[in-house]
N, C-alpha and C positions, 0 to 999 in steps of 0.2 A: 395479324399476329395472334398466336395462340400459345398458351402455357399448358403443357401436358403433365399431369400428376398421377402416377400410379399409387394406389393405396391398398393396404391390406390390414384391417383391424387396428387402425391407428387414428381413430376419430379425434382424439384430443390433440394430437400433433397436426392433423389436418385443419382443425379449427385455428391453430396458431398460424399455419401457413396461409390460410385464406385471409386472416387479418393482415398478415405481412403483404400479401398481394394487393389487398384493398388499399394499403398505404403506399403503393408505388407512386413515383413521381409522374409516371404516365397515367393519364386518366383511365378509369375503368372502361370507358367506351372505345379505347384504342386496342384492347386485346380481349380474347376469350379465354376462359379457363376450362380445360377438359379434364375432369377427374374420372379416372378409370379404376373402379373397385375390382380387385382381383378375386372376385367370388368369395368375399368375407363370410357371407351367410349369417350375419348378425344384425340384419336390418339396416345395414350401412347406407343403402340408397335413401331410405326414408329419413334417417338421421342426417344425411348429407343435405337434403332439402331444407331441413330446419336450420342448419348452419348457414346455408346460402341466403336464407331470408334475412339474415342480419348483416349482409354486405351489399355493396353497390356493384359487385362483380357480375359479369355475364358468365354463368357457369353451366356447363353441360355435363351431366353425369352418365357414365356408361358402366357396364359390368361385363367382365369376361365370362364365357360360359363355364369354364373350369379354372381352378387355381393353377396358374402356369408361371408365376413369378413376375417380377417387375418389368422385365424386357418385353414380355408378351403384352402386358397392360400398356406400356408405352407405345408399342406398335399399333395396338387397337386405337389408341388416342390420336396418333398422328394420321393414321389412315382414314379416320372418321371425320377429317377436317380438311378444309381446302386452303388453309392459311399459307401465305407465302413465306412466313418466318415462323419458326417453332422454337420454344424454349422448354427444356425439361427440368423439372425440379421434383424432389422426393417429398413425401408427406411428413418427414421429420425435420424439414428445413424451415428457416425463417429468413428469407432473403432481405437484405437491406433495402430501404426505400428506392434507391437509385439503381437497383439490380437490372431491371429490364431496359431502362434507358441507356445504361452503360453497355449492355450487351449489344443493343442495336447500333450504338455509336461505333463500337468496335467492328461490327460487320460492315 
C-alpha cells in the first residue's frame, strides 16, 4: 500500500498531513508515503527530510523535472512504486485517523 502526495510550496500543510498519516489506525509499517515535489525550487526536498525525521513513516521523496501540476506529480508517484493499492491525498489535507483503514475496507 502506498499513499501518493503531490506537493508544491506547501511545507506547512505537508507537515500537518504527515502528522495525520502518522496517526493512522494502520501501522506505519503497512504503507509507504511517496511525496512528489512539483519542482518547488525552494529547498523543499531538504526541508522534507527534516519533516520526515520526526515521524515513524516510511517516506520516499521524489521531484518532477519541471513544474507540471499535481496530476503529473501524482503520475510520477504511482509509477515509481510497485504497491498493489494506492491512495492519493493532497498536501493541504488532514485525513482522519481511520482514513486508510476505511478505504481498504471499502475496496
